[in-house]
C-alpha positions in Angstrom: 136.3 104.0 125.2 137.9 103.3 121.9 135.8 104.5 119.1 133.8 102.6 117.1 133.7 102.3 113.4 130.1 101.5 112.1 131.5 99.5 108.7 134.3 97.5 107.5 137.3 99.9 107.6 138.6 101.0 104.4 141.6 104.1 103.6 139.1 104.8 100.7 136.1 105.6 102.5 136.5 110.0 102.6 135.0 109.9 106.4 137.7 107.1 107.6 140.7 109.2 106.4 139.4 112.0 108.3 138.5 110.3 110.9 142.5 108.0 110.9 144.3 111.6 109.3 142.6 113.3 112.9 143.4 110.5 114.9 147.4 109.6 113.7 147.6 113.6 114.4 146.8 113.0 118.3 149.2 110.8 118.5 151.6 113.0 117.1 150.6 115.6 119.2 150.8 113.3 122.3 154.2 112.4 121.8 155.6 115.7 121.2 154.0 116.7 124.3 155.1 114.2 126.1 158.8 113.8 124.8 159.2 117.6 125.0 158.1 117.9 128.4 160.4 115.5 129.3 162.8 117.2 127.9 162.3 120.7 129.5 161.9 118.4 133.1 165.3 116.8 133.0 166.6 120.0 131.4 165.9 122.3 134.6 166.4 119.2 137.1 169.9 119.5 136.2 170.2 122.8 135.6 171.6 122.3 132.2 171.8 124.8 129.5 170.8 122.9 126.1 170.6 125.8 123.3 169.3 122.2 121.1 166.4 122.0 123.4 164.5 125.5 122.0 165.4 124.8 118.6 164.0 120.7 118.9 160.7 122.0 120.5 160.3 125.1 118.0 160.6 122.9 114.6 158.3 120.2 116.0 155.7 122.4 116.7 156.5 124.0 113.3 155.7 120.4 111.8 152.9 120.0 113.7 151.3 122.9 113.1 151.9 122.5 108.9 150.2 119.0 110.1 147.1 120.6 111.1 146.6 122.6 108.4 147.5 119.9 105.9 144.3 117.7 107.6 141.9 121.1 107.8 142.5 122.8 104.7 144.3 121.0 102.4 143.4 117.2 102.8 140.6 116.1 100.3 138.6 114.0 101.4 136.0 113.8 98.9 134.9 110.2 97.4 137.9 109.3 94.9 136.2 107.9 91.9 137.8 104.9 90.0 138.6 106.2 86.6 
C-alpha cells in the first residue's frame, strides 16, 4: 500500500521534504543492493576475479552511509521563512 499524504505535496513543507528524502534514500539502498547482489552472484557463477567489484561495493556503501548521515543529522527540515 503506497504512503498517502494528507495534503497537497509541496517541497516547501518540512514533513514532506523529510519523507521525500527518506524515500529517496530507500530507493538508493534498494538499487545498491540489487546491483551489488547481482554483481557478486555473476562473479561467483563465472568464478571471475573482478578486483573492481570490491571497490564498487565499498564505494557505493560509503556513499550510502554519507547519504544516511545527511538525512538524519545534517538536513534542516525546519519551516523556511520567506525573507
